C-alpha positions in Angstrom: -114.9 -32.0 8.2 -112.9 -33.9 11.0 -109.5 -33.7 10.8 -107.9 -36.5 8.9 -104.1 -38.3 8.2 -102.6 -38.4 4.5 -99.8 -40.1 3.3 -98.2 -39.1 -0.2 -95.4 -40.3 -1.8 -93.5 -37.6 -4.0 -90.0 -36.6 -5.1 -88.2 -33.0 -4.4 -85.0 -31.5 -5.2 -83.6 -30.5 -1.4 -80.1 -28.5 -1.5 -77.9 -30.3 0.9 -75.5 -28.3 3.7 -72.9 -29.6 1.8 -74.4 -28.3 -1.8 -74.9 -24.7 0.1 -72.0 -24.2 1.4 -70.3 -25.3 -2.1 -72.2 -22.2 -3.2 -71.9 -20.1 -0.6 -67.9 -20.7 -1.2 -68.1 -20.1 -4.6 -69.1 -16.8 -4.7 -67.1 -14.9 -2.3 -64.5 -12.8 -3.3 -61.0 -13.2 -2.4 -61.3 -10.9 0.5 -64.7 -12.9 1.9 -63.1 -16.3 1.4 -60.0 -15.3 4.0 -62.7 -14.2 6.4 -65.1 -17.3 5.9 -61.9 -19.8 6.2 -60.4 -17.6 9.4 -64.0 -18.0 11.0 -63.8 -21.8 10.2 -60.7 -21.9 11.8 -61.9 -20.7 15.0 -64.9 -22.9 14.9 -63.6 -26.1 13.8 -61.2 -27.3 16.3 -60.5 -30.0 13.1 -59.6 -27.6 10.7 -55.6 -25.8 11.0 -53.4 -23.5 8.8 -50.8 -25.7 6.8 -47.5 -24.3 8.0 -44.4 -23.9 6.1 -42.4 -27.0 6.6 -38.3 -27.3 6.0 -37.8 -29.5 2.7 -35.7 -32.2 4.9 -38.8 -33.1 7.0 -41.6 -33.1 4.1 -40.1 -36.9 4.1 -40.8 -38.1 7.7 -44.6 -36.6 7.7 -46.8 -39.8 8.7 -48.6 -41.7 6.0 -51.7 -41.6 8.0 -51.9 -37.8 7.8 -54.5 -35.7 5.7 -53.8 -34.5 2.7 -53.9 -30.6 2.1 -56.6 -28.7 0.5 -54.2 -27.4 -2.3 -51.0 -29.7 -2.7 -50.7 -28.7 -6.2 -52.4 -26.3 -8.7 -52.7 -27.2 -11.9 -51.6 -24.9 -15.0 -53.2 -24.7 -18.1 -51.1 -23.9 -21.2 -52.4 -23.3 -24.7 -50.7 -22.0 -27.5 -51.6 -18.4 -29.1 -49.6 -18.4 -32.2 -53.1 -18.3 -34.4 -56.6 -17.2 -32.2 -58.5 -20.1 -33.4 -56.2 -22.9 -33.1 -57.8 -26.0 -31.7 -54.1 -27.2 -29.9 -55.0 -29.2 -26.4 -54.2 -27.4 -23.2 -51.0 -28.5 -21.3 -51.5 -29.5 -17.6 -48.9 -28.7 -15.7 -48.6 -29.5 -12.1 -46.7 -26.9 -10.0 -45.9 -27.6 -6.3 -44.0 -24.2 -4.5 -41.7 -24.9 -1.5 -39.8 -22.5 0.2 -36.2 -24.0 0.0 -35.2 -23.9 4.0 -31.9 -24.6 5.5 -31.6 -27.6 8.4 -29.9 -25.6 11.2 -29.3 -28.6 13.5 -27.4 -30.3 10.7 -25.9 -27.8 9.1 -22.6 -26.8 10.0 -21.7 -23.5 10.8 -18.5 -21.9 9.9 -16.0 -21.0 12.3 -15.3 -17.0 11.1 -18.0 -14.9 9.3 -16.9 -11.6 7.4 -17.1 -8.5 9.5 -20.1 -7.4 7.2 -22.2 -10.1 6.8 -25.6 -10.4 8.1 -26.9 -13.9 9.5 -30.3 -13.6 7.4 -28.1 -13.6 4.1 -26.2 -16.7 4.7 -29.0 -18.7 6.6 -32.0 -17.7 4.9 -35.4 -19.7 5.9 -34.0 -20.9 9.2 -36.6 -23.4 10.6 -35.7 -21.9 14.1 -37.9 -19.2 15.9 -36.7 -15.6 15.9 -38.6 -13.7 18.2 -39.1 -9.9 16.7 -40.6 -6.5 17.9 -44.1 -5.6 16.8 -44.5 -4.6 13.1 -45.1 -1.0 11.6 -48.7 -2.3 11.1 -49.5 -2.8 15.0 -48.4 0.4 15.7 -50.6 2.2 13.1 -53.6 0.0 14.1 -54.9 2.8 15.9 -54.9 5.3 13.2 -56.2 2.2 10.6 -59.5 1.7 12.8 -60.1 5.1 13.7 -62.3 7.3 11.5 -60.7 9.6 8.5 -60.9 13.1 9.2 -63.6 15.2 7.7 -63.8 18.5 6.2 -66.0 19.6 9.3 -63.2 18.3 11.5 -60.5 20.2 9.6 -61.8 23.2 9.6 -63.4 22.9 13.2 -59.2 22.1 14.4 -58.2 25.3 12.6 -61.4 27.5 13.9 -59.8 26.4 17.4 -56.5 27.6 16.6 -57.9 30.8 15.0 -58.3 34.1 18.0 -61.9 35.2 17.7 -64.1 37.2 19.6 -67.3 34.8 21.2 -69.3 36.4 18.9 -67.4 35.7 15.9 -67.1 31.8 17.1 -70.5 31.4 17.1 -70.9 32.6 13.4 -67.9 31.1 12.0 -69.7 27.8 13.8 -72.7 28.3 11.8 -71.0 28.6 8.5 -68.9 25.9 8.8 -72.1 24.2 9.9 -73.4 25.3 6.6 -70.6 24.1 4.6 -71.1 20.7 2.5 -68.8 18.0 2.2 -67.5 19.6 -1.4 -66.8 22.7 0.4 -69.7 24.9 -0.8 -72.1 27.3 1.5 -75.2 25.6 1.1 -77.5 28.4 2.6 -77.2 32.3 2.4 -75.4 34.4 4.8 -78.7 36.0 5.8 -80.1 32.9 6.6 -77.1 32.3 8.7 -77.8 35.6 10.2 -81.7 35.0 11.1 -80.6 31.7 12.0 -78.0 33.0 15.1 -81.1 35.8 16.0 -83.4 33.5 16.6 -81.2 31.5 18.8 -79.7 35.0 20.2 -81.2 33.9 23.7 -79.6 30.8 24.3 -76.0 31.6 22.8 -75.9 34.5 25.2 -76.5 32.0 28.2 -73.6 30.0 26.8 -71.4 32.6 27.1 -72.6 34.0 30.2 -71.7 30.4 32.0 -68.8 30.1 30.4 -67.5 33.4 31.7 -68.9 32.1 34.9 -66.7 29.4 35.1 -63.6 31.0 33.7 -63.9 33.9 36.3 -64.1 31.3 39.3 -60.7 29.4 38.3 -59.6 32.9 38.1 -59.0 33.2 34.4 -59.1 36.6 33.0 -61.6 35.8 29.9 -60.1 39.1 28.4 -56.6 37.5 27.5 -58.7 34.5 25.6 -60.5 36.3 22.9 -60.0 39.1 20.8 -62.3 42.3 21.4 -65.5 42.6 19.2 -64.8 45.0 15.8 -67.6 47.6 17.0 -66.1 47.6 20.8 -69.1 47.8 22.0 -68.9 44.4 23.6 -72.6 44.3 22.5 -74.6 40.0 22.3 -75.4 38.1 19.6 -78.4 39.9 19.4 -76.5 43.0 17.8 -75.1 41.0 14.9 -75.2 42.7 11.6 -74.6 40.9 7.7 -71.5 43.0 7.4 -69.9 40.6 10.4 -71.1 37.4 9.0 -69.6 38.5 5.9 -65.9 39.4 8.0 -66.1 36.3 9.2 -66.4 34.2 5.9 -64.1 36.0 3.9 -61.7 34.6 7.3 -62.9 31.3 6.7 -62.1 31.4 3.4 -58.3 31.2 4.0 -58.9 28.3 5.9 -57.3 24.9 4.2 -58.4 23.9 1.5 -58.1 26.9 -0.6 -61.6 27.7 -2.3 -63.6 26.5 0.9 -66.9 28.4 1.8 -67.7 29.8 -1.5 -70.9 30.4 -2.8 -70.5 29.0 -6.3 -68.5 28.0 -8.6 -67.0 31.1 -9.9 -66.7 32.6 -6.3 -64.5 29.1 -5.3 -62.0 29.8 -8.1 -61.8 33.0 -7.8 -60.7 32.6 -4.0 -58.2 30.6 -4.9 -56.5 32.8 -8.0 -56.4 35.4 -5.1 -54.4 33.1 -2.6 -52.1 32.5 -5.5 -49.1 34.6 -5.1 -49.0 37.9 -6.9 -46.1 37.3 -9.4 -47.7 34.5 -11.0 -48.3 34.6 -14.7 -51.6 35.0 -16.3 -53.4 35.7 -12.2 -55.1 38.8 -13.5 -56.3 37.9 -16.2 -57.4 34.7 -14.9 -59.7 36.7 -12.3 -61.0 38.6 -14.8 -62.3 35.9 -16.8 -63.5 33.7 -13.7 -65.2 36.7 -12.4 -67.2 38.0 -15.3 -67.0 35.4 -17.7 -67.2 32.2 -16.1 -70.8 31.3 -18.5 -68.8 31.8 -21.1 -66.1 29.6 -20.6 -68.1 27.0 -19.4 -69.7 27.0 -22.7 -66.2 26.8 -24.2 -67.4 30.0 -26.3 -63.6 31.1 -26.8 -64.6 34.1 -29.5 -66.7 35.8 -27.2 -64.3 35.7 -24.3 -61.2 36.5 -26.7 -63.7 39.6 -28.2 -64.8 40.8 -24.3 -61.6 40.6 -22.4 -59.2 42.0 -25.3 -57.0 38.7 -25.0 -55.4 37.3 -27.7 -55.2 33.5 -28.3 -52.2 32.7 -27.0 -52.8 34.5 -23.9 -56.4 32.9 -23.5 -54.5 29.3 -23.3 -52.6 30.6 -20.8 -55.1 31.4 -18.9 -57.0 28.8 -19.4 -54.4 26.2 -18.3 -54.0 28.3 -14.8 -58.0 27.9 -14.3 -57.6 24.0 -14.9 -54.7 23.7 -12.1 -57.3 25.1 -9.5 -59.7 22.8 -7.7 -63.3 22.9 -8.4 -64.2 20.6 -5.3 -61.9 21.6 -2.7 -63.9 19.4 0.1 -62.5 16.3 -1.9 -58.8 17.1 -0.7 -59.9 16.2 2.5 -60.0 12.2 3.3 -63.9 10.7 3.2 -65.3 8.4 5.5 -65.1 6.1 2.5 -62.4 3.1 3.2 -60.2 2.3 0.2 -60.8 -1.3 -0.7 -58.3 -3.5 -2.1 -58.6 -6.2 -5.3 -56.8 -9.1 -4.7 -56.7 -10.8 -8.2 -57.5 -14.8 -8.0 -56.0 -15.8 -11.6 -53.0 -14.9 -13.1 -52.2 -14.6 -16.9 -48.8 -14.5 -18.2 -47.1 -15.0 -21.1 -44.1 -17.7 -21.4 -42.6 -18.2 -24.6 -45.0 -17.3 -27.2 -47.8 -19.3 -24.9 -51.0 -17.9 -22.4 -50.3 -19.4 -19.3 -53.5 -19.2 -16.9 -52.9 -20.6 -13.2 -54.5 -19.6 -9.7 -52.7 -16.7 -7.5 -50.9 -19.0 -4.8 -51.1 -15.5 -2.6 -55.5 -16.3 -2.3 -55.1 -20.2 -2.7 -56.1 -21.3 0.7 -53.8 -24.0 2.5 -55.8 -26.1 4.8 -55.1 -29.8 6.3 -57.3 -31.9 8.9 -55.4 -31.2 12.6 -54.1 -34.9 12.8 -53.8 -34.6 16.5 -57.2 -34.2 16.9 -58.4 -36.7 14.9 -56.5 -39.4 15.9 -58.5 -38.8 19.3 -62.0 -40.4 17.4 -63.1 -43.6 18.4 -65.0 -45.5 16.5 -67.2 -47.3 19.2 -67.4 -44.5 21.6 -70.9 -42.3 21.5 -69.8 -40.2 24.3 -70.6 -36.4 23.5 -66.5 -35.4 23.6 -66.3 -38.4 20.7 -69.7 -37.4 18.7 -68.3 -33.4 18.2 -65.2 -34.3 17.3 -66.8 -36.6 14.5 -69.1 -33.6 13.3 -66.3 -31.3 13.6 -64.0 -33.7 11.3 -67.3 -34.5 8.9 -67.8 -30.6 8.8 -64.0 -30.0 8.1 -63.9 -32.3 5.2 -66.7 -30.9 3.5 -65.5 -27.6 3.6 -62.1 -28.6 2.4 -63.9 -30.3 -0.6 -65.9 -27.4 -1.4 -63.0 -25.0 -1.2 -60.8 -27.3 -3.7 -64.2 -27.5 -5.7 -63.9 -23.5 -5.9 -60.6 -23.6 -7.2 -61.2 -26.2 -9.7 -64.3 -24.5 -11.2 -62.5 -20.8 -10.7 -59.7 -22.2 -12.8 -61.4 -23.7 -15.6 -63.9 -21.3 -16.0 -61.0 -18.8 -16.0 -59.1 -21.2 -18.7 -62.3 -20.8 -21.1 -62.3 -17.2 -21.0 -58.9 -16.9 -22.3 -59.0 -19.2 -24.9 -62.0 -17.3 -26.1 -61.0 -13.9 -25.4 -57.1 -14.7 -26.6 -56.8 -11.8 -29.2 -57.8 -9.7 -26.8 -54.7 -10.8 -25.1 -52.6 -9.9 -28.0 -54.3 -7.5 -29.4 -56.1 -5.0 -26.9 -60.0 -4.1 -26.3 -60.8 -3.9 -29.8 -60.4 -6.9 -30.6 -62.5 -8.3 -27.8 -64.7 -10.9 -29.3 -68.3 -11.3 -28.2 -69.3 -13.4 -25.2 -71.9 -14.3 -22.6 -72.8 -16.3 -19.5 -74.0 -19.4 -21.8 -70.8 -19.8 -23.8 -69.0 -20.6 -21.0 -71.5 -22.8 -19.1 -71.4 -24.8 -22.7 -68.1 -25.4 -22.5 -67.4 -26.1 -19.1 -70.9 -28.0 -19.0 -72.0 -25.8 -16.0 -75.1 -23.8 -15.0 -74.9 -20.3 -16.5 -76.1 -19.3 -12.7 -72.5 -21.6 -11.8 -70.6 -19.1 -13.9 -72.6 -16.1 -12.8 -71.0 -17.2 -9.3 -67.5 -18.0 -10.7 -67.3 -14.0 -12.1 -68.7 -12.2 -9.4 -66.2 -10.4 -7.8 -63.3 -12.4 -9.1 -60.5 -10.9 -10.8 -57.8 -11.9 -13.3 -54.6 -10.1 -13.2 -53.1 -10.2 -17.1 -50.2 -8.1 -18.7 -52.6 -5.5 -19.9 -54.0 -4.8 -16.0 -56.1 -6.4 -13.8 -59.8 -7.2 -14.9 -62.8 -8.0 -13.1 -64.3 -12.0 -14.8 -66.9 -10.4 -15.9 -65.2 -7.6 -17.7 -64.9 -10.3 -20.6 -68.6 -10.9 -21.3 -70.4 -8.4 -23.6 -72.9 -8.3 -26.0 -72.7 -8.1 -29.7 -73.6 -5.8 -32.3 -74.2 -6.6 -36.1 -71.8 -5.6 -38.6 -72.9 -5.0 -42.2 -71.0 -7.9 -43.9 -73.2 -10.4 -41.8 -70.3 -10.5 -38.6 -70.8 -9.4 -34.9 -68.5 -7.0 -33.0 -68.4 -6.7 -29.0 -69.4 -3.7 -27.3 -66.7 -3.6 -25.4 -64.4 -3.5 -29.0 -66.7 -0.7 -29.9 -66.2 1.4 -27.1 -62.4 1.2 -27.3 -62.9 2.1 -30.9 -64.9 5.4 -29.8 -62.3 6.0 -27.5 -59.4 5.9 -30.2 -61.2 7.8 -32.6 -62.3 10.6 -29.6 -58.7 10.9 -28.5 -57.6 11.7 -32.1 -60.1 14.4 -33.2 -59.1 18.1 -33.9 -59.7 19.6 -30.7 -61.1 22.6 -32.5 -63.7 20.7 -33.9 -64.7 17.5 -31.7 -66.7 14.3 -33.1 -69.8 14.7 -32.6 -72.0 11.6 -31.4 -73.5 11.5 -35.4 -70.5 11.7 -36.7 -69.0 8.7 -34.7 -71.7 6.5 -35.6 -70.9 7.5 -39.3 -67.2 6.8 -39.2 -68.3 3.2 -37.6 -70.4 2.8 -39.9 -67.8 3.0 -42.6 -65.8 0.2 -40.6 -69.2 -2.0 -41.4 -70.6 -1.4 -37.9 -74.2 -0.3 -37.2 -74.2 1.6 -34.2 -77.3 3.8 -33.5 -76.4 7.9 -32.4 -78.5 7.2 -29.0 -76.1 3.9 -28.5 -72.8 5.8 -29.1 -74.2 8.1 -26.3 -74.4 5.5 -23.9 -71.2 4.1 -24.7 -69.8 7.3 -24.4 -71.0 8.4 -21.1 -70.1 5.0 -20.0 -66.8 6.2 -20.4 -66.9 9.0 -18.8 -66.5 11.2 -21.8 -68.4 14.7 -22.2 -69.9 15.7 -25.2 -68.4 17.4 -28.3 -69.6 20.6 -27.0 -67.7 20.4 -23.8 -64.7 18.8 -25.2 -63.5 21.9 -27.3 -60.5 23.1 -27.1 -58.2 26.2 -28.4 -55.9 23.4 -29.0 
């Protein structure tokens, strides 16, 4: 075979850079979009953020200036008097501009009241005012620094506690064996064995430390406490009693309950640190120390029989135990950062009509830099002119993609509110079944586009802040031939459990029967799945005395 050239004609679909950019911006959250816009501002000189201008100066803008990306935000109103009404949506154009005072043309009074402030009389002035750094600037280092962990807190407390070198080594091994919950993950015998295995290395470190301190003229006896046995032996002479004594000392550190071997030990440590006059303290210590298994299985009858406590007294003991922290390490800040949610859609009710609008705080306000755009020459093919032309084209694509994103988001959010109008009026129990295909047909878009729009986008409503995905749910058939949303079923289950008798909570089978009485056919395993998704324990764990 010899190489040959062949010419074929065919058709294929390719994604243009403009389409790729539009899809990328469409699936970004509000925080990610803000970072993307900032990156575009830094890389493209043709883009600039719109500055708030005084009202009197808006009429002096030249007609050749490029329009802003968000000159007005469409607001959709529709009546909610009837859930299935076909009233047409009313589009309103709203432009929010800050009212300012032109200080050059305005007249300043000759005399001002003694207790008046400049900002109270001339708000929104266009004159630049130099101000000192904000509080966020002072807190920059603390915000960017890693958060304190439980290990850091325990090590800090250890450094402030006077101990001998041997006890310091034992305490360090114990702290390293404590997990992020605050529990000891190994036995004391294993800790002692590990110290003995590294005894020669630890003794050499102690010896080098003593020599360095002695060379500096520091008396090492004044820096550490003598050993309990007074023999001043090395690390190879430690016994299990010394490890227990150091562990008891660490268990006095904050947070209370740290260094416990198990849950019962953790609760017992916290009870011992309570004041002696705390009501029911002794009884609670007895229950935790000897009957923690019965308490976990909620066998209150057996606990009352073995402890000779009355029902009222046992209730007080349980209330005291419930004030304790089973995970003491959780009180120390973890490494995870708090992620904030900024809703991009705001739904309000005004005069009996629901209004859907974009959040003006998250709506980008960009425009073409007219100064740089005026430098472009048509007949010039130099590198500088080509650079400006390319950036101008990219800036226009970027603005168009941002505008398309806002329009698509508003259109999808409006259709969601129209479909779930009963939810906004009555609550989760009135939620209707909804899938991506329904909204895709309503807005004449593909399901993948709806999926991108509803991912990591949030809606602020009078009932709270919800992700757009929250309004989509599967359906369950009813006995009458209708459909019920899975979200509504979860709300009904939660409501039934909230009204159950504490002494005899509802089982999953009983919940299924109660839903069947409402003509909702749901299997017991489906009830268990919904209950676990709402983090509701089973019936045997929900049992209470009152």
